[in-house]
Every structure is written in C-alpha cells, then in structure tokens.
N, C-alpha and C positions, 0 to 999 in steps of 0.2 A: 504494500500500500504506500503510495507516494503522497506526502503531505506538503503543503506549502509552508515556507518558513515565516511568511508574513501573513497577517490577518487583514489584508487590504484588498481592494478590488483593483485589478490591473487596468480595467477599462476606464477608470476615472482620469488617468493621465496627469494628475497633479497630486502632490503629497497631501495637501489639505483635503481635497475632495476624496482621496482614497481613504482617509481616516474617518470619514463620515459614514454612518450607517446607510444602507441602501434607501430606506424610506425617507430619509432627510435629503439625500443627494438628488433623488428624482424630483422632489418638490410636489406641490399641489397647485391647482389652478387658483388664482387670486379670487377672493370673495369680495363682492361689491358691498360697500358700506352704505347702509340706509341713512338718509338725512332725516333728522327729527323735524325740522321746519322746511318744507319745500319752498322754493322760490328765493327771493332776494331779501326777505325780512331780516334774517340772521346776518347776512353780509352787510346790510345797511347799519344794523345795530353795532356790529364790530367796527365798522369804519367810523361811525360817530363817536364811539368810545375812544378810539385811538386818536381821532382829531381833537377831541376835548382834552385828553390827557396831554397831548403835545402842546396845545394852546396854553394850558395852565402852566406847564413846565417852562415854556418860553416866557410867559408873562411874569412868572416869579423870578426868572433869571434876569430879565431886563429891569425889573423894579428894584 
C-alpha cells in the first residue's frame, strides 16, 4: 500500500490552498443580502447624518 507523505491536495497548486480542506477551497455561491428598507430612504438618512456631522465638526473647528 502506497501512502502519500503529505496530507494536501496536489491539484490546489498553491501551498495555502493545498492546506485548506476541500469544502472550504471549493467555496459556495454568494448569498444575496436582503435590504431591510427598500429604496432610497436609508441612503438619504445616512447621507444627512454624515452631512450634519461634518457640518458640526467644521463649525466647531472654525469657531
């Protein structure tokens, strides 16, 4: 019986990839992330929060 001296997959062709288990190396299809608020409402809220924070910071620096 002939046994390999290494416990890696020779088809991986890279030392790091060869050290990974087969189920990790093959990967899975990316899963789509569901948005909690559809549309532009969350984007607008985030933009306004960042704008107000920057405006306050600049106003405090100038004053």
